[in-house]
C-alpha positions as CSV (number, residue, x, y, z in Angstrom):
1,M,-9.9,-12.4,7.2
2,R,-9.8,-15.7,5.6
3,N,-13.1,-16.9,5.5
4,R,-14.1,-13.1,4.4
5,L,-12.1,-13.8,1.8
6,T,-13.3,-16.9,0.7
7,L,-16.9,-15.9,1.1
8,S,-15.5,-13.1,-1.6
9,I,-15.0,-15.5,-4.0
10,L,-18.2,-16.5,-3.9
11,L,-20.0,-14.0,-4.2
12,S,-17.9,-13.4,-7.1
13,L,-18.3,-16.5,-8.6
14,L,-22.8,-16.4,-7.9
15,F,-22.2,-13.0,-9.6
16,L,-20.8,-13.9,-13.0
17,N,-23.8,-16.5,-13.2
18,T,-25.9,-14.6,-13.8
19,G,-24.9,-12.5,-16.5
20,S,-28.6,-12.2,-17.6
21,A,-29.6,-10.0,-14.6
22,I,-27.1,-6.4,-15.3
23,A,-26.8,-5.5,-18.5
24,Q,-23.3,-6.0,-19.9
25,V,-20.8,-2.8,-18.9
26,A,-18.6,-1.0,-20.2
27,P,-16.1,0.4,-17.0
28,E,-12.7,0.4,-19.4
29,Q,-15.1,3.6,-21.5
30,T,-15.3,5.5,-19.0
31,S,-13.0,9.3,-17.6
32,G,-12.0,8.3,-13.8
33,S,-12.5,6.1,-10.3
34,L,-12.1,6.3,-7.3
35,A,-10.6,3.1,-5.0
36,L,-10.9,2.0,-1.2
37,N,-10.2,-0.3,-0.1
38,F,-9.5,-2.1,3.3
39,W,-5.3,-3.3,3.5
40,N,-4.6,-6.0,6.9
41,P,-0.5,-5.9,5.9
42,D,2.0,-8.1,7.5
43,P,4.6,-4.8,8.9
44,E,8.5,-5.7,9.0
45,I,9.8,-2.6,9.9
46,T,13.1,-1.2,11.4
47,V,14.4,2.7,12.1
48,Q,17.6,3.8,12.8
49,D,18.7,0.2,12.9
50,V,15.5,-0.8,15.9
51,D,13.1,-3.5,14.9
52,F,9.7,-2.1,16.3
53,V,8.3,-5.9,15.4
54,G,11.0,-7.6,17.5
55,S,11.8,-5.5,20.0
56,L,8.3,-3.0,20.3
57,G,6.0,-5.9,19.7
58,I,4.1,-4.4,16.6
59,A,0.6,-6.5,15.6
60,K,-1.4,-6.2,12.3
61,E,-3.6,-3.8,11.8
62,R,-6.0,-2.3,9.1
63,F,-5.5,0.2,6.7
64,K,-7.5,2.2,4.2
65,D,-6.3,2.7,1.1
66,I,-6.9,5.0,-1.2
67,H,-7.1,5.2,-5.5
68,I,-7.8,8.2,-7.7
69,T,-6.9,8.1,-11.8
70,L,-9.1,10.9,-14.3
71,G,-8.0,9.2,-18.5
72,Q,-8.7,6.9,-19.8
73,K,-5.7,6.3,-22.2
74,H,-3.5,8.8,-20.6
75,K,-4.7,8.7,-17.1
76,F,-3.3,10.9,-14.0
77,R,-3.0,8.6,-10.9
78,F,-3.0,9.8,-6.5
79,S,-2.9,7.6,-3.6
80,Y,-3.2,7.9,-0.3
81,V,-2.8,5.4,2.8
82,P,-2.3,6.2,6.5
83,V,-0.1,3.3,8.3
84,K,0.1,3.6,11.6
85,Y,0.9,2.1,15.2
86,G,1.1,3.0,18.8
87,E,1.1,2.0,22.1
88,T,1.3,3.6,25.6
89,G,3.6,1.8,28.3
90,K,4.3,-1.5,26.5
91,L,6.9,-3.6,28.6
92,I,9.7,-3.8,25.4
93,A,11.2,-7.9,24.8
94,T,14.8,-6.6,24.4
95,T,17.3,-4.1,25.4
96,V,16.9,-0.9,22.4
97,T,18.9,1.9,21.5
98,Y,17.5,3.6,19.7
99,Q,19.1,7.4,18.9
100,G,22.3,6.9,20.9
101,R,18.6,6.4,23.8
102,T,19.2,3.0,25.8
103,Y,16.4,1.5,26.7
104,T,16.8,-1.9,28.5
105,V,14.5,-4.9,28.9
106,D,10.7,-4.6,30.5
107,T,11.2,-0.6,30.5
108,P,7.5,0.6,30.0
109,V,7.9,2.9,26.4
110,N,5.2,5.4,25.1
111,Y,6.5,4.5,20.9
112,E,4.4,5.8,17.7
113,F,5.0,4.7,14.2
114,K,3.3,7.3,11.3
115,W,3.7,6.5,7.4
116,N,2.0,9.1,5.4
117,L,2.3,7.0,1.4
118,Y,1.6,9.4,-1.1
119,N,2.2,8.7,-5.2
120,F,1.6,10.7,-8.3
121,G,1.4,9.2,-11.2
122,Y,1.0,9.1,-14.6
123,E,0.6,5.6,-17.0
124,W,-0.2,5.3,-21.0
125,D,-2.2,2.4,-21.6
126,F,-1.1,2.4,-25.2
127,A,-2.4,-1.1,-26.0
128,R,-6.0,-1.5,-25.9
129,F,-8.5,-4.3,-26.4
130,S,-12.2,-5.4,-26.2
131,H,-11.3,-7.1,-23.1
132,G,-7.8,-5.3,-21.0
133,F,-5.3,-3.3,-21.8
134,V,-1.8,-3.2,-21.0
135,G,0.9,-0.4,-19.5
136,V,3.3,2.0,-18.4
137,I,4.0,4.0,-15.0
138,G,5.7,6.7,-14.3
139,E,4.8,7.9,-10.4
140,V,6.9,10.1,-7.7
141,K,6.0,7.8,-3.9
142,Y,6.5,10.1,-1.5
143,S,7.3,8.9,2.0
144,K,6.4,11.1,5.5
145,V,7.6,8.9,7.9
146,T,7.5,10.5,11.9
147,T,8.9,7.8,14.8
148,S,8.6,8.4,19.1
149,L,10.2,6.4,21.7
150,S,9.5,7.5,25.2
151,S,9.9,6.7,29.1
152,P,9.7,8.5,32.1
153,V,13.0,6.3,33.2
154,A,14.6,7.4,29.7
155,G,13.5,10.3,28.0
156,S,12.3,10.5,24.9
157,E,14.1,10.6,21.2
158,A,12.0,11.1,17.7
159,T,12.9,11.3,13.2
160,D,11.3,13.6,10.9
161,T,11.9,12.1,7.8
162,K,10.7,12.5,4.0
163,V,11.6,10.5,1.5
164,P,10.7,11.4,-2.2
165,V,11.6,8.4,-5.4
166,P,10.7,8.2,-9.0
167,T,9.3,4.7,-9.8
168,V,8.5,3.6,-12.9
169,G,6.6,-0.2,-14.0
170,G,3.8,-1.1,-16.0
171,I,0.2,-2.5,-15.6
172,A,-1.4,-5.1,-16.9
173,R,-5.3,-5.9,-17.0
174,G,-7.4,-8.6,-18.9
175,Y,-11.4,-9.7,-18.5
176,L,-12.4,-13.5,-18.2
177,G,-15.8,-12.4,-19.5
178,D,-17.9,-9.1,-19.1
179,Y,-18.1,-9.0,-15.5
180,F,-14.7,-10.1,-14.0
181,S,-11.4,-8.5,-14.3
182,V,-7.7,-9.8,-13.2
183,S,-5.0,-6.9,-13.3
184,G,-1.5,-6.7,-11.8
185,E,1.0,-3.8,-12.3
186,F,4.4,-3.2,-10.7
187,T,6.5,-0.3,-10.0
188,G,9.9,0.4,-8.4
189,L,13.4,1.6,-8.8
190,K,16.7,2.0,-6.8
191,I,18.7,4.7,-6.3
192,D,22.0,3.9,-3.9
193,R,24.0,7.3,-3.8
194,T,26.7,8.3,-1.0
195,D,24.8,11.7,0.0
196,F,21.1,9.7,-0.4
197,R,19.2,6.2,-0.4
198,G,16.0,5.1,-2.3
199,K,14.4,2.2,-2.8
200,F,11.0,1.2,-3.8
201,Y,9.6,-1.7,-5.3
202,D,5.4,-2.3,-5.4
203,V,3.7,-4.8,-6.4
204,N,-0.2,-5.2,-6.7
205,L,-2.5,-8.1,-7.9
206,Y,-6.0,-7.6,-8.0
207,A,-9.7,-8.7,-9.4
208,Q,-12.6,-7.1,-9.4
209,V,-16.3,-8.4,-10.2
210,N,-18.0,-5.0,-12.6
211,L,-21.9,-4.5,-10.4
212,T,-22.7,-2.1,-13.2
213,K,-20.5,0.1,-15.3
214,N,-20.1,2.8,-13.2
215,V,-19.8,0.1,-10.2
216,A,-17.0,-2.3,-8.7
217,A,-16.0,-4.6,-5.6
218,Q,-12.3,-5.8,-5.5
219,A,-9.5,-8.0,-3.7
220,G,-6.3,-7.8,-3.7
221,Y,-2.5,-8.6,-2.8
222,R,-0.1,-5.5,-2.3
223,S,3.7,-6.1,-1.8
224,L,5.6,-2.7,-0.4
225,D,9.5,-2.9,-0.1
226,V,11.4,0.3,1.3
227,D,14.4,1.5,2.5
228,Y,15.7,4.4,2.6
229,L,18.4,6.6,4.1
230,V,18.1,10.8,4.4
231,D,20.3,13.0,6.7
232,N,21.7,10.0,8.5
233,D,18.4,8.5,9.4
234,T,17.6,5.3,7.7
235,G,13.9,3.2,7.1
236,T,13.5,-1.0,5.9
237,F,9.8,-1.5,5.7
238,K,8.5,-4.7,4.5
239,M,4.6,-4.4,4.1
240,K,2.6,-7.2,2.6
241,G,-1.3,-8.1,2.5
242,P,-4.6,-9.2,1.6
243,Y,-6.9,-5.7,0.9
244,F,-10.3,-5.7,-0.4
245,G,-12.8,-2.9,-1.0
246,G,-14.7,-0.7,-3.8
247,V,-14.8,0.4,-6.6
248,V,-16.5,4.0,-8.8
249,R,-16.0,4.8,-12.1
250,F,-17.5,8.3,-13.8
């Protein structure tokens, strides 16, 4: 991953030095965009007080991260990230009690963790400049979390939880020349009631190299911090790591 990121940076710098080869672009004048990234986060996952990483040995995986925006100054935002970890016949490292059922050390288990994350939001870029903008964001982050843990010796247990959390935040973008931009955005909110707890913090920092007005390459770093309590189901997730991908504007 480090080699790929280094190569991306070198290619970006090379591209910036060939400004005469491509006409000046105006990406902020387009009406929408579709971005596809490949995210490789470090996972920290606890469900029903069970550490899925430490107890089950979950390893890093790469996931698709899809973003769609429609509009210019006023934008509709949608994104989707399907996170999935699973293994069969895994020998657990520690004794685990999950949903009242106990799985002892070296018991072979089948486990699955699925987290489908949907973002539905609105962005208002209240300050727009020739080389950037500043805006505010309101989103609903909807998580569908399903887990299962089974063993021919100890039996099986599963959870199925839906967690909607409204969030607010902001975004800023600046252009360092005609072809290269740097962006940062943050959305988050914490709700803590006796019958419901929901916390969601989302930090996204990324750079884009505009190949044309309608196509760009991008690389960045995203961090998610989630905590919930819904109908006696609990979960705490921290996912953070680099990503790379591309953007098509229309």
